[in-house]
Residue, then its C-alpha position, 0 to 999 in steps of 0.5 A: m261381548l264384541n259383535s262381529y264388526e268389533f271383533f273384525l276391527k280389533e282382531m283382524p290386524v293381528e291375524i293379518g300380521q301373523l298371516e303376512k309373517s307366514v307368507l313371507a317365511n314361505d310357511w304354507i302349512k301355517t299360512s293355510k291354517i291362518a287363512h282357514k281360521i280368518k275366512p269366515h270373519f270376512k263373510m260375517v262383516g259382508q266382505r264375501q270377495l275377501s273371503e273368497l280370496i283368502e279361501k283361494i290363498e288357503t287352497l293354493c297353500t295346500v297343493e304339493e308344491p305351492n307357488g310361493p311368488y304367486i301366493q305372495k302376490l295374491f296376499g299383497g292384493f288381499k292385504q291392500e283390500v283388507e285395509k281399504n275395506a276396514t273403512a267400510v266395516k268401521q262405517a257399518l259398525k258406526q251405523l249399527n251402534h247408532f241404531t242400537k242406542 
């Protein structure tokens, strides 16, 4: 069974790829659904700031007339932060595995 860190490292790139496609397609309903789906995974690996940012993106997608350029800009920053923080998650997983052996 995958722990939260392993799940994050394995599944998040796929989810971020799907999210990026929906953002670029201006599909705000799909973007909102994917954002909602992945939001808790950031909290589970200690990335509360990213969880809050994806929640903001989710909320912005649900307004009557979403501001596409702004959402795309936020997503760009979100994606960069996810990539940077993946290293921290890998390190946490490594430490966890060290202590559980």
